[in-house]
PLY file of the C-alpha trace (Angstrom):
ply
format ascii 1.0
element vertex 143
property float x
property float y
property float z
element edge 142
property int vertex1
property int vertex2
end_header
-39.65 46.80 22.00
-41.47 43.28 21.34
-40.22 40.89 18.26
-43.83 39.88 16.40
-43.16 36.51 18.17
-43.50 37.56 21.74
-46.07 40.63 20.90
-48.53 38.09 19.63
-47.36 35.75 22.70
-48.47 38.46 25.10
-51.30 39.37 23.38
-52.76 35.78 23.44
-51.97 35.37 26.97
-53.88 38.58 27.86
-57.13 37.68 26.08
-57.03 33.97 27.23
-56.62 36.00 31.39
-59.45 38.29 29.87
-61.45 35.56 28.95
-60.74 33.81 32.45
-61.74 37.35 34.38
-64.65 37.95 32.99
-66.50 34.70 31.63
-69.03 36.01 29.41
-70.12 35.41 25.86
-69.85 39.18 24.01
-72.49 39.67 21.43
-69.00 41.04 19.22
-70.23 40.01 15.71
-72.86 37.89 16.37
-75.71 40.91 16.54
-77.71 39.65 14.00
-77.79 43.23 11.69
-75.42 42.83 8.43
-72.78 45.47 8.54
-73.26 46.20 12.29
-70.39 44.53 14.68
-68.82 45.21 18.69
-65.26 45.07 18.78
-62.55 45.23 21.54
-58.92 46.87 19.73
-55.62 47.32 21.58
-53.09 49.81 19.96
-49.26 50.84 21.86
-50.33 52.58 24.09
-54.54 52.36 24.01
-57.94 50.54 23.80
-61.01 50.85 21.80
-64.72 49.59 22.35
-65.77 50.28 19.32
-69.83 49.76 17.55
-68.49 49.36 13.89
-70.70 50.03 10.31
-68.94 48.55 8.08
-70.34 47.07 5.10
-69.86 47.26 0.76
-73.48 48.32 0.58
-73.06 51.85 1.16
-76.66 52.71 1.26
-76.91 50.08 4.70
-74.63 51.64 5.62
-76.03 55.43 5.25
-79.50 53.60 6.74
-77.61 52.34 9.76
-75.45 55.59 10.66
-78.40 57.17 10.76
-80.71 55.53 12.71
-77.50 55.48 15.16
-77.02 59.06 14.94
-80.53 59.74 15.71
-79.88 57.06 18.99
-77.14 59.40 19.95
-78.13 61.66 22.63
-79.33 58.05 24.43
-75.83 56.40 23.70
-74.32 59.53 24.90
-76.76 59.42 28.31
-75.37 58.39 31.48
-77.56 55.17 31.36
-75.09 54.40 28.40
-71.15 55.91 27.31
-71.48 59.91 27.55
-67.80 59.93 26.62
-68.91 58.22 23.74
-67.25 59.27 20.17
-69.08 58.78 16.65
-66.73 58.86 13.72
-68.97 59.04 10.25
-66.06 57.79 8.01
-62.94 56.17 9.88
-60.20 54.58 7.70
-59.16 51.21 9.21
-55.85 49.55 8.22
-56.33 48.00 4.94
-58.08 50.73 3.92
-61.42 50.69 3.75
-63.58 53.27 5.52
-66.11 52.47 7.77
-68.33 54.38 10.37
-67.73 54.33 13.97
-68.83 54.95 17.55
-66.38 54.24 20.21
-64.78 54.73 23.69
-61.30 54.99 24.14
-58.36 54.49 27.31
-55.53 55.97 27.07
-52.25 54.57 28.87
-52.79 51.30 29.45
-51.50 48.80 27.09
-51.60 44.81 26.08
-48.14 45.16 26.17
-47.59 46.19 29.88
-48.91 43.51 32.14
-48.83 46.10 35.53
-52.57 47.78 33.38
-53.95 44.08 32.64
-56.54 44.63 35.21
-57.11 48.45 34.62
-57.14 47.56 30.88
-59.34 43.97 31.36
-62.10 46.27 33.37
-62.20 49.39 30.89
-63.24 46.52 28.34
-65.55 45.10 30.21
-66.98 47.69 31.49
-67.64 49.69 28.29
-68.57 46.70 26.15
-71.47 45.91 28.34
-72.34 49.36 28.38
-73.01 49.01 24.86
-74.45 45.83 24.18
-76.90 47.29 26.92
-77.55 50.04 24.71
-77.84 47.73 21.33
-80.35 45.05 23.31
-82.71 48.40 24.68
-82.52 49.64 20.91
-81.91 46.87 18.78
-85.42 46.72 16.72
-84.43 50.71 15.84
-81.47 48.74 14.06
-83.00 46.58 12.31
-83.20 47.28 8.88
0 1
1 2
2 3
3 4
4 5
5 6
6 7
7 8
8 9
9 10
10 11
11 12
12 13
13 14
14 15
15 16
16 17
17 18
18 19
19 20
20 21
21 22
22 23
23 24
24 25
25 26
26 27
27 28
28 29
29 30
30 31
31 32
32 33
33 34
34 35
35 36
36 37
37 38
38 39
39 40
40 41
41 42
42 43
43 44
44 45
45 46
46 47
47 48
48 49
49 50
50 51
51 52
52 53
53 54
54 55
55 56
56 57
57 58
58 59
59 60
60 61
61 62
62 63
63 64
64 65
65 66
66 67
67 68
68 69
69 70
70 71
71 72
72 73
73 74
74 75
75 76
76 77
77 78
78 79
79 80
80 81
81 82
82 83
83 84
84 85
85 86
86 87
87 88
88 89
89 90
90 91
91 92
92 93
93 94
94 95
95 96
96 97
97 98
98 99
99 100
100 101
101 102
102 103
103 104
104 105
105 106
106 107
107 108
108 109
109 110
110 111
111 112
112 113
113 114
114 115
115 116
116 117
117 118
118 119
119 120
120 121
121 122
122 123
123 124
124 125
125 126
126 127
127 128
128 129
129 130
130 131
131 132
132 133
133 134
134 135
135 136
136 137
137 138
138 139
139 140
140 141
141 142
């Protein structure tokens, strides 16, 4: 097990190594659509890449989520992310409820340097596919 400070140091090392290995400016929070953001997530033994609909305006969240659901078959096609999961009500650690589309990879850990290359490849590949989808269908998602 790692102390909090050791864990923080390992996470920082991972993200620095990821940035050096994949020097791309990801869209992430800069979708230019309020309440819609891409995110990288790591838990103990899994990684996620997600598209989160998180806004305090429930009507806006519903509209964005409905638009994403209308594009579900396209996103889940072989061109993008066939393994994508849709959760209309996902509760964050802080108690906030969001809607989330995500892909997950098990058995990789930010704390295990032996899985870093596999983790980085997963994050890069799946974020790129999310971004490709978003760029192709951005106009539909705009409110």
